[in-house]
C-alpha positions as CSV (number, residue, x, y, z in Angstrom):
1,X,7.1,14.7,-33.6
2,X,10.0,17.2,-32.9
3,X,11.3,19.1,-36.3
4,X,14.8,17.8,-37.0
5,X,17.3,20.7,-37.7
6,X,20.4,20.3,-39.7
7,X,23.5,18.8,-38.1
8,X,26.5,21.1,-37.3
9,X,29.4,20.5,-39.3
10,X,32.4,18.1,-37.9
11,X,29.7,16.2,-36.1
12,X,29.6,12.4,-36.2
13,X,26.1,11.5,-37.5
14,X,24.3,8.9,-35.2
15,X,20.8,8.8,-37.3
16,X,19.3,5.5,-37.6
17,X,21.9,4.0,-34.8
18,X,20.5,1.9,-32.1
19,X,21.3,2.4,-28.6
20,X,19.9,0.0,-26.0
21,X,15.9,0.5,-26.7
22,X,16.5,3.9,-28.3
23,X,16.8,4.6,-32.3
24,X,17.9,7.9,-32.9
25,X,16.0,9.8,-35.4
26,X,18.1,12.6,-35.8
27,X,19.9,15.8,-34.5
28,X,17.9,17.7,-32.1
29,X,20.0,20.7,-30.7
30,X,23.4,21.6,-29.2
31,X,24.0,23.3,-25.9
32,X,27.6,24.3,-24.9
33,X,29.3,22.2,-27.4
34,X,27.2,19.2,-26.3
35,X,25.2,17.6,-28.8
36,X,21.5,16.3,-28.4
37,X,19.7,13.9,-30.5
38,X,16.1,12.9,-30.9
39,X,15.5,9.1,-30.0
40,X,12.6,7.0,-29.8
41,X,12.1,4.4,-27.8
42,X,11.0,0.5,-28.2
43,X,8.1,1.5,-26.3
44,X,7.0,4.1,-28.7
45,X,8.0,7.5,-26.7
46,X,10.0,10.0,-28.3
47,X,12.9,11.4,-26.1
48,X,16.2,13.6,-26.4
49,X,19.6,12.6,-25.4
50,X,23.1,13.7,-25.1
51,X,25.5,11.8,-27.1
52,X,27.7,10.9,-24.6
53,X,24.7,9.3,-22.6
54,X,24.1,7.1,-25.3
55,X,27.6,6.2,-25.7
56,X,28.7,5.1,-22.4
57,X,25.5,2.8,-21.4
58,X,24.6,1.4,-24.5
59,X,22.7,-1.7,-23.0
60,X,20.8,0.2,-20.6
61,X,19.5,3.3,-22.5
62,X,15.9,3.8,-22.7
63,X,13.4,6.6,-22.3
64,X,13.0,5.7,-18.5
65,X,10.6,2.3,-19.1
66,X,14.0,-0.1,-18.7
67,X,14.3,1.3,-15.3
68,X,10.8,1.0,-14.1
69,X,10.9,-2.3,-15.2
70,X,13.8,-3.6,-13.2
71,X,12.9,-1.6,-10.0
72,X,9.6,-3.6,-10.4
73,X,11.0,-6.7,-11.0
74,X,13.7,-6.3,-8.2
75,X,10.9,-5.2,-5.6
76,X,9.4,-8.3,-6.0
77,X,11.9,-10.5,-4.9
78,X,11.5,-11.7,-1.2
79,X,14.8,-10.9,-0.4
80,X,14.3,-7.2,-1.2
81,X,10.8,-7.3,0.4
82,X,12.3,-8.6,3.8
83,X,15.1,-6.0,3.5
84,X,12.6,-2.9,2.9
85,X,10.3,-4.4,5.8
86,X,13.3,-4.3,8.1
87,X,14.3,-0.6,7.5
88,X,10.6,0.1,8.2
89,X,10.6,-1.7,11.6
90,X,10.0,0.8,14.6
91,X,8.5,3.5,12.8
92,X,5.3,5.7,13.8
93,X,4.2,6.4,10.3
94,X,1.0,7.9,11.6
95,X,0.3,8.9,7.6
96,X,0.1,5.2,7.1
97,X,-2.0,3.9,9.9
98,X,-3.4,0.4,9.3
99,X,-0.9,-0.5,6.8
100,X,0.9,-3.6,7.9
101,X,3.7,-3.3,5.3
102,X,4.4,0.2,6.6
103,X,5.1,1.1,9.9
104,X,7.0,4.0,9.4
105,X,10.3,5.5,11.3
106,X,9.7,7.4,14.5
107,X,8.5,11.2,14.3
108,X,10.2,13.4,16.2
109,X,8.2,16.1,18.0
110,X,10.3,18.9,16.0
111,X,9.1,17.1,12.4
112,X,5.2,17.1,14.1
113,X,5.7,20.5,14.7
114,X,6.9,21.2,11.1
115,X,3.9,19.0,9.7
116,X,1.5,21.0,12.1
117,X,2.7,24.5,10.8
118,X,3.0,23.4,7.1
119,X,-1.0,22.4,7.5
120,X,-1.8,25.7,9.1
121,X,-0.3,27.7,6.4
122,X,-2.2,25.4,3.6
123,X,-5.3,26.4,5.2
124,X,-4.7,30.2,5.9
125,X,-6.6,32.8,4.0
126,X,-3.9,34.1,1.9
127,X,-2.8,30.7,0.6
128,X,-6.8,29.9,-0.3
129,X,-6.9,33.2,-2.1
130,X,-3.5,31.8,-4.2
131,X,-5.0,29.0,-4.8
132,X,-8.1,30.6,-5.8
133,X,-6.1,33.1,-8.2
134,X,-4.1,30.3,-9.8
135,X,-7.4,27.8,-10.6
136,X,-9.4,30.8,-12.3
137,X,-7.5,31.0,-15.2
138,X,-7.0,27.1,-15.2
139,X,-8.5,25.4,-18.8
140,X,-9.3,22.2,-18.6
141,X,-9.6,20.5,-21.9
142,X,-12.7,18.9,-23.5
143,X,-10.9,15.5,-23.6
144,X,-9.8,15.9,-19.6
145,X,-13.9,16.7,-19.1
146,X,-14.9,13.6,-21.1
147,X,-12.5,11.4,-19.4
148,X,-13.5,12.7,-15.9
149,X,-17.4,12.6,-16.9
150,X,-16.7,8.8,-18.0
151,X,-15.0,7.7,-14.5
152,X,-18.1,9.2,-12.6
153,X,-20.7,7.2,-14.8
154,X,-18.4,4.1,-14.3
155,X,-18.2,4.6,-10.4
156,X,-21.8,5.7,-10.1
157,X,-23.3,7.1,-6.6
158,X,-20.6,7.6,-4.0
159,X,-23.4,8.0,-1.5
160,X,-24.7,6.0,1.2
161,X,-23.4,2.2,1.1
162,X,-21.5,3.1,-2.4
163,X,-19.0,5.2,-0.7
164,X,-15.8,3.4,0.3
165,X,-16.0,5.2,3.6
166,X,-19.2,3.5,4.3
167,X,-19.6,2.0,8.2
168,X,-23.1,0.2,7.7
169,X,-24.8,3.5,8.9
170,X,-23.5,4.3,11.9
171,X,-23.9,8.2,11.9
172,X,-25.6,9.4,14.9
173,X,-28.9,10.5,14.8
174,X,-28.1,13.9,16.0
175,X,-25.7,14.3,12.8
176,X,-28.2,13.7,10.5
177,X,-30.6,15.6,11.8
178,X,-28.1,18.8,11.5
179,X,-27.4,17.4,7.9
180,X,-30.8,17.8,6.7
181,X,-32.5,20.3,4.7
182,X,-35.0,21.4,7.5
183,X,-32.1,22.2,9.9
184,X,-30.3,24.5,7.1
185,X,-33.6,26.2,6.9
186,X,-34.1,27.2,10.8
187,X,-30.3,28.1,10.9
188,X,-30.8,30.4,8.0
189,X,-34.2,31.8,9.5
190,X,-31.9,32.7,12.6
191,X,-29.4,34.3,10.5
192,X,-31.8,36.3,8.5
193,X,-33.5,37.4,11.9
194,X,-30.2,38.5,13.4
195,X,-28.8,39.8,10.6
196,X,-25.7,37.6,10.9
197,X,-24.8,39.4,14.2
198,X,-23.8,38.0,17.5
199,X,-26.6,39.4,19.9
200,X,-24.1,39.3,22.6
201,X,-21.1,41.0,21.8
202,X,-22.4,42.3,18.1
203,X,-19.5,40.9,16.2
204,X,-20.3,39.9,12.8
205,X,-17.4,37.3,12.4
206,X,-17.4,33.3,12.7
207,X,-21.4,33.4,13.2
208,X,-23.1,30.1,14.2
209,X,-26.4,29.3,15.3
210,X,-27.4,28.5,18.7
211,X,-30.3,26.9,20.6
212,X,-31.5,28.7,23.8
213,X,-32.9,25.4,24.9
214,X,-30.3,22.5,23.6
215,X,-30.5,20.7,21.1
216,X,-30.2,17.5,22.8
217,X,-32.6,18.3,25.5
218,X,-35.1,18.8,23.0
219,X,-34.4,15.6,21.4
220,X,-34.9,13.9,24.7
221,X,-37.9,15.7,26.0
222,X,-39.9,14.9,22.6
223,X,-38.6,11.2,22.5
224,X,-37.3,11.8,19.0
225,X,-35.3,8.8,17.6
226,X,-35.5,9.3,14.1
227,X,-35.3,11.6,11.1
228,X,-39.0,11.4,10.5
229,X,-40.0,12.2,14.0
230,X,-37.6,15.4,14.0
231,X,-39.1,16.6,11.2
232,X,-42.5,16.5,12.7
233,X,-41.7,18.0,16.2
234,X,-42.7,21.6,16.0
235,X,-40.4,22.7,19.1
236,X,-37.5,21.5,17.4
237,X,-37.6,24.2,14.5
238,X,-39.0,26.9,16.7
239,X,-36.9,30.2,15.5
240,X,-37.5,31.6,18.8
241,X,-35.3,29.0,20.6
242,X,-32.7,30.1,18.5
243,X,-29.9,33.0,18.6
244,X,-26.7,34.2,16.5
245,X,-23.9,34.1,18.4
246,X,-20.1,34.2,17.2
247,X,-17.7,31.4,17.7
248,X,-16.1,33.0,21.1
249,X,-19.2,33.5,22.8
250,X,-20.8,30.5,21.8
251,X,-18.0,28.5,23.1
252,X,-18.6,30.3,26.6
253,X,-21.9,28.6,26.7
254,X,-22.3,25.7,28.9
255,X,-23.6,23.5,26.4
256,X,-21.0,24.4,23.7
257,X,-19.3,21.1,22.5
258,X,-22.0,18.3,23.1
259,X,-21.7,18.7,27.0
260,X,-24.0,16.8,28.8
261,X,-27.2,18.7,29.7
């Protein structure tokens, strides 16, 4: 609770008076000849309000809970819902795709360009470094840690069918193989052998592991149709079939981007 200060002279004392949902507990402070009071709402929250705001709207004064309740009640009325729906008609709302109640307004090309630029800035290296600096000194309280841990336990595992985005196992076989532990081992073996350097131009930026004999061709030639079959295939994990390429050199190869081989 805020410590109450002595009331200034020639000031009307509002202590213990009720204004709407707020009960005045006592004087708080003074700014530019305006008196502020410490009040307690019927919901239990303590707030500071100015004298004139208490007197001008005595029936509607609250910590903010009254406005929230009225807004929620009004939004449930059929006529208000219909009015909101009519306003939303004809909108594009790519941010609310699939939401029948939020069709969204038509987004102009200029607005889309602004959104694209803001997204680029968000993932820029300087922005990442800035966020890293901010989060480095952030201290998470023990209470927050307990709450996060409790929520994680209640949710359980978010992998596979337990994930809200699960789509009955439609991930392609190639994506599953590339995500397996053995594939990562193959990639790191290529990086270590070539010292993470592009074998074509000598660059060390944006290095990727490239298959000399295309990955898709190996799957077809060896008739691989499962993760187990991929792990047993020797040719698929042959380090001599790999090389380090930078992104630009990799993009220039004829099989880049899942092109048909």
